C-alpha positions in Angstrom: -0.5 -27.5 6.5 -2.3 -26.2 9.6 -3.5 -22.8 8.5 -3.0 -20.8 5.3 -4.3 -18.7 2.5 -5.6 -20.0 -0.8 -5.9 -18.0 -4.0 -4.9 -17.9 -7.6 -1.8 -15.6 -7.3 -0.2 -14.8 -4.0 3.2 -13.2 -4.5 1.9 -10.0 -3.0 0.5 -11.4 0.2 1.3 -10.2 3.7 -1.0 -12.8 5.3 1.7 -15.2 6.5 3.5 -12.5 8.5 0.2 -11.1 9.9 -1.2 -14.5 11.1 2.0 -15.8 12.6 2.3 -12.6 14.7 -1.4 -12.9 15.8 -1.4 -16.5 16.9 2.1 -17.9 16.6 0.8 -20.8 14.4 2.3 -22.0 11.2 0.6 -20.3 8.2 1.2 -21.1 4.5 0.4 -19.5 1.2 -1.1 -22.0 -1.3 -1.6 -20.9 -4.9 -4.3 -23.0 -6.6 -5.5 -23.3 -10.2 -9.2 -23.3 -10.6 -9.2 -27.0 -11.4 -7.3 -27.7 -8.2 -9.7 -25.9 -5.9 -12.3 -28.5 -5.1 -9.8 -31.3 -4.4 -7.7 -29.2 -2.1 -10.7 -27.8 -0.1 -12.4 -31.2 0.2 -9.1 -32.9 1.2 -9.6 -31.3 4.6 -5.8 -31.5 5.2 -5.8 -28.3 7.2 -7.3 -26.8 10.3 -8.2 -23.4 8.8 -8.0 -21.5 5.6 -8.4 -17.9 4.4 -9.7 -17.5 0.9 -8.8 -14.7 -1.5 -9.3 -13.7 -5.2 -10.9 -15.4 -7.1 -12.3 -18.1 -4.9 -14.4 -16.4 -2.2 -17.6 -17.5 -3.9 -16.3 -20.6 -5.6 -15.6 -22.4 -2.2 -19.2 -22.1 -0.9 -20.5 -25.4 -2.5 -17.7 -27.4 -0.7 -18.7 -26.2 2.8 -20.9 -28.1 5.3 -22.1 -24.9 7.1 -22.0 -21.2 6.3 -22.6 -18.4 8.8 -25.6 -16.2 8.3 -23.4 -13.2 7.5 -21.4 -15.1 4.9 -24.6 -16.5 3.3 -26.3 -13.1 3.1 -23.2 -11.6 1.5 -22.6 -14.5 -0.8 -18.8 -14.8 -0.1 -16.6 -16.7 2.3 -13.0 -15.7 3.2 -12.5 -18.0 6.2 -12.9 -21.8 6.5 -12.5 -23.8 9.7 -12.2 -27.6 9.8 -13.9 -28.9 12.9 -13.7 -32.7 13.1 -14.0 -33.0 9.3 -16.9 -30.6 8.9 -16.1 -27.3 7.0 -17.5 -24.1 8.4 -17.5 -20.9 6.3 -17.3 -17.3 7.6 -16.9 -13.8 6.2 -14.5 -11.7 8.3 -13.9 -9.3 5.4 -17.1 -7.6 6.5 -15.6 -6.5 9.8 -12.3 -5.7 8.1 -13.9 -3.5 5.5 -16.0 -1.8 8.2 -12.9 -1.1 10.3 -11.1 0.4 7.3 -14.0 2.7 6.5 -14.3 3.8 10.1 -10.5 4.4 10.2 -10.6 7.0 7.4 -13.5 8.7 9.0 -15.9 8.1 6.1 -19.6 8.7 6.9 -21.7 6.6 4.5 -25.1 7.4 6.0 -27.4 9.0 3.3 -24.4 9.0 0.8 -24.0 7.7 -2.7 -21.4 4.9 -2.8 -19.6 3.4 -5.8 -18.0 0.0 -5.4 -15.5 -1.0 -8.1 -15.7 -4.7 -8.9 -18.3 -7.5 -8.7 -16.4 -10.3 -6.9 -16.7 -11.5 -3.4 -15.1 -8.5 -1.8 -17.4 -6.2 -3.6 -20.4 -8.1 -2.2 -18.9 -7.6 1.3 -18.4 -3.9 0.6 -22.0 -3.6 -0.4 -23.2 -5.3 2.8 -21.0 -2.9 4.8 -22.3 0.1 3.0 -25.9 -1.1 3.6 -25.1 -1.6 7.3 -23.7 1.9 7.5 -26.8 3.5 6.0 -25.7 4.4 2.5 -28.5 6.0 0.4 -27.5 4.6 -2.9 -25.0 1.8 -3.7 -23.8 1.0 -7.1 -21.3 -1.7 -8.2 -19.1 -0.9 -11.2 -17.5 -3.3 -13.7 -16.1 -3.3 -17.2 -19.0 -5.4 -18.6 -21.9 -4.2 -16.5 -22.7 -7.8 -15.4 -24.7 -8.8 -12.3 -26.6 -5.6 -12.2 -23.5 -3.4 -12.1 -23.0 -0.2 -14.1 -20.1 0.1 -16.6 -17.3 2.6 -16.1 -18.7 4.7 -18.9 -22.1 4.8 -17.2 -20.4 5.7 -13.9 -18.7 8.7 -15.3 -21.8 9.9 -17.3 -24.4 9.3 -14.6 -22.8 8.8 -11.2 -19.9 11.2 -11.0 -21.7 12.8 -8.0 -20.7 9.9 -5.8 -19.4 10.8 -2.4 -17.8 7.5 -1.4 -15.6 5.2 -3.5 -14.6 1.7 -2.5 -12.2 -0.3 -4.8 -12.4 -4.1 -4.5 -10.6 -4.8 -7.8 -7.0 -5.9 -7.9 -6.2 -2.9 -10.1 -3.0 -1.3 -8.7 -1.9 -4.4 -6.8 1.7 -5.6 -7.0 3.2 -6.1 -9.5 1.0 -3.7 -11.6 1.5 -0.9 -9.1 1.2 2.0 -11.5 -2.4 1.2 -12.6 -5.4 3.2 -11.3 -9.0 2.0 -11.8 -10.6 5.5 -12.1 -9.8 9.1 -12.7 -10.4 10.7 -9.3 -10.6 14.2 -10.8 -14.0 13.4 -12.4 -15.7 13.0 -9.1 -16.4 16.5 -7.8 -18.2 15.5 -4.6 -16.0 12.7 -3.5 -15.3 12.7 0.3 -13.5 9.4 0.9 -11.7 6.5 -0.8 -11.2 3.0 0.6 -9.0 0.7 -1.4 -8.8 -3.0 -0.7 -5.3 -3.0 -2.4 -2.7 -3.3 0.3 0.5 -3.9 -1.7 1.7 -1.2 -2.4 0.9 0.5 0.9 -0.4 3.5 -1.1 -2.0 2.6 -4.4 -2.2 5.0 -7.4 -5.9 5.5 -6.4 -5.0 6.4 -2.8 -2.2 8.8 -4.0 -4.5 10.5 -6.4 -7.2 11.0 -3.8 -4.7 12.4 -1.3 -3.6 15.0 -3.8 -7.1 16.3 -3.7 -7.2 16.3 0.1 -9.7 13.4 0.0 -9.5 11.1 3.0 -8.1 7.8 1.6 -6.3 4.7 2.7 -5.2 1.4 1.3 -6.2 -2.1 2.4 -3.5 -3.0 4.9 -5.7 -2.1 7.9 -8.6 -4.1 6.4 -6.2 -7.1 5.8 -5.0 -7.0 9.4 -8.5 -6.6 10.9 -10.0 -9.5 8.9 -7.1 -11.6 9.9 -7.5 -11.0 13.6 -11.2 -11.9 13.3 -10.3 -15.0 11.3 -7.7 -16.0 13.9 -10.5 -16.0 16.6 -12.3 -18.7 14.6 -9.0 -20.6 14.0 -8.1 -20.6 17.7 -11.6 -20.7 19.0 -10.9 -17.9 21.4 -11.8 -14.2 21.8 -9.1 -11.6 21.4 -8.9 -8.0 22.4 -9.6 -7.2 18.8 -9.1 -3.4 18.7 -5.8 -3.6 20.6 -4.4 -6.6 18.5 -5.5 -5.0 15.2 -3.7 -1.8 15.9 -0.6 -3.4 17.4 -0.2 -5.8 14.4 -1.0 -3.0 11.9 1.6 -0.6 13.3 4.2 -3.4 13.3 3.5 -4.6 9.8 3.4 -1.0 8.4 6.7 -0.1 10.1 8.3 -3.3 8.7 7.0 -2.8 5.2 7.4 1.0 4.9 10.5 2.3 3.1 12.4 5.1 4.7 13.1 7.5 1.8 15.7 10.2 2.2 15.7 13.4 0.3 17.9 16.5 0.5 20.5 18.6 -1.1 23.8 17.2 -2.3 26.2 16.8 0.7 23.3 16.9 3.2 24.4 13.4 4.4 21.7 11.2 2.8 24.0 8.3 2.1 25.9 8.4 5.3 22.8 8.7 7.4 21.0 6.1 5.3 23.6 3.5 5.9 23.4 4.1 9.7 19.6 3.8 9.7 19.7 0.7 7.6 22.3 -0.9 9.8 20.4 -0.1 13.0 17.1 -1.4 11.7 18.6 -4.4 9.8 17.3 -3.2 6.5 18.8 -3.1 3.0 20.3 0.3 1.9 19.6 1.4 -1.7 20.9 4.5 -3.4 19.4 5.7 -6.7 22.7 7.4 -7.7 24.5 4.1 -7.2 21.9 2.3 -9.4 22.4 5.0 -12.1 26.1 4.7 -12.0 26.0 0.9 -12.2 23.8 0.9 -15.2 24.9 4.1 -17.1 28.3 5.1 -15.8 29.8 8.1 -14.1 27.2 10.8 -13.2 29.3 13.8 -14.1 30.0 12.1 -17.5 26.3 11.6 -18.1 25.7 15.3 -17.5 28.6 16.3 -19.6 27.9 14.0 -22.6 24.2 13.5 -22.5 22.7 16.4 -20.5 20.6 16.8 -17.5 17.3 15.5 -19.1 18.9 12.2 -19.9 20.1 11.9 -16.3 16.7 12.8 -14.9 15.2 10.0 -17.1 17.7 7.5 -15.8 16.8 8.7 -12.2 13.1 8.3 -12.8 13.7 4.8 -14.1 15.8 3.9 -11.1 13.1 5.3 -8.7 10.3 3.3 -10.5 12.5 0.2 -10.2 12.6 0.7 -6.4 9.0 1.7 -6.0 7.8 -1.9 -5.5 10.5 -2.6 -2.9 9.4 -2.7 0.8 11.2 -2.5 4.1 14.3 -0.7 2.7 16.2 2.6 3.3 16.4 4.5 0.1 18.7 7.5 -0.5 17.7 9.7 -3.5 19.6 12.1 -5.6 19.3 15.8 -4.8 17.0 16.5 -7.8 14.7 13.5 -7.4 12.0 15.7 -5.9 11.8 17.8 -9.2 9.5 15.3 -10.9 6.0 14.6 -9.4 6.1 11.1 -10.8 9.2 10.4 -8.7 7.5 11.5 -5.5 4.4 9.4 -6.3 6.6 6.3 -7.0 8.6 6.8 -3.7 5.4 7.3 -1.6 3.8 4.1 -2.9 5.7 2.1 -0.3 7.5 4.8 1.7 7.5 7.9 3.8 9.8 10.7 2.7 12.3 12.1 5.2 13.9 15.4 4.2 17.3 16.0 5.8 17.2 19.7 6.3 20.8 20.7 6.4 21.3 24.5 6.4 22.9 26.2 3.4 26.0 27.2 5.4 26.7 23.5 6.2 26.5 22.3 2.6 29.7 21.9 0.6 30.3 22.2 -3.1 31.3 18.9 -4.6 33.1 18.1 -7.8 31.1 14.9 -8.4 27.8 17.0 -8.4 27.8 18.9 -11.7 24.9 21.2 -10.6 26.6 22.2 -7.3 30.3 22.0 -7.8 30.8 25.7 -7.0 29.5 27.7 -4.1 27.3 30.1 -6.1 25.7 27.2 -8.0 25.0 25.4 -4.8 23.3 28.4 -3.3 21.2 28.9 -6.4 20.2 25.2 -6.3 19.3 25.4 -2.7 17.1 28.5 -3.1 15.4 26.9 -6.1 14.6 23.6 -4.4 14.1 24.2 -0.7 10.3 24.8 -1.0 9.9 21.6 -3.0 11.9 19.6 -0.4 9.6 21.0 2.3 6.3 20.4 0.5 7.1 16.8 -0.6 8.3 15.6 2.8 6.3 13.5 5.3 9.0 14.3 7.9 11.4 17.2 8.1 14.6 16.2 9.9 17.2 18.6 11.4 20.4 17.8 9.4 22.7 20.2 11.3 24.0 17.6 13.8 26.0 14.5 13.8 24.9 11.7 11.3 24.1 9.4 14.2 21.8 12.0 15.7 20.1 12.5 12.4 19.7 8.8 12.0 18.1 8.6 15.5 15.6 11.3 14.6 14.6 9.4 11.4 14.2 6.1 13.3 12.0 7.9 15.9 10.0 9.6 13.1 10.8 13.1 14.5 
């Protein structure tokens, strides 16, 4: 193993893809139990390591030298083996700082809440101090290490202006969890979440609904990796350029392309074209429902629309942890807010806006099998399609042209 990441659980990690794009070196993911940590680190059978939860503090006693920044923070996320001596650094500091600056958060003279008490929370505290925060509080379930409990946070510190999550709450596979109730913070201005898988955590989604500037941890992950790669390769990089190039590439690769639109608007046809051109899997929520529960018209006829909608929501939640796919949804998927939230966790929503005159009644769509029913459905849903879309795509052209517009993000 030349370079790699060590942690307790790593099924969610994007680090291998990021590092191999930065430096072209081999990068491995190594899950370690606590009792295995010391032997692995002290074996020195590697050139460089990144360290993640829960070992950013635990590795410190095994190192020969620690940078001043890492020592003051009390956490190490990068280890370099130089001729048998282990050097520890903290590039999370620059990564967290880059994320906060990216969302336009101004911490100077502000009250900052940091969720968690692990190594990343110590880094976040150091960043908040550097950026001039007036008051910084760490939050934990137990109130240990001078932190406040979540109950105390709600009772005494709901006036916080900046919220930084450094806990794994909301991280894959537990993607529907949210560490706090955003609605209880009346003065909140910005949210930075270290969780990067899914691309938008429940915390980020709930902040966006209140028009609060928020972003997940992918940008931080890429930034800290670029700074770590400089130590690994012992060379300076054009960090801003490399960070943004790698971030854009990884985000594009991981983001799902989610298609919404009326029945017969061409979602399945266009979706297959997009998937083929991009080399991605194509997934269809109606196909999943049919496979599991049978013919859709029969479901409507025998069990009713509510049962079908429940099946649809279950299918969408099943797909919400998928990344890098093209997903076609049923015409009514946008009717439930929970569906939109699930789809946006790892995807951007593209509404195929095909005009009413170009839509065709279809016998396999019980709610739009006649012209008058189709028109009523269109008038009822059009505003929802528009308001839930990240991109509105002209659907009144050839499927290949619609696919090109989606690929180009038009």
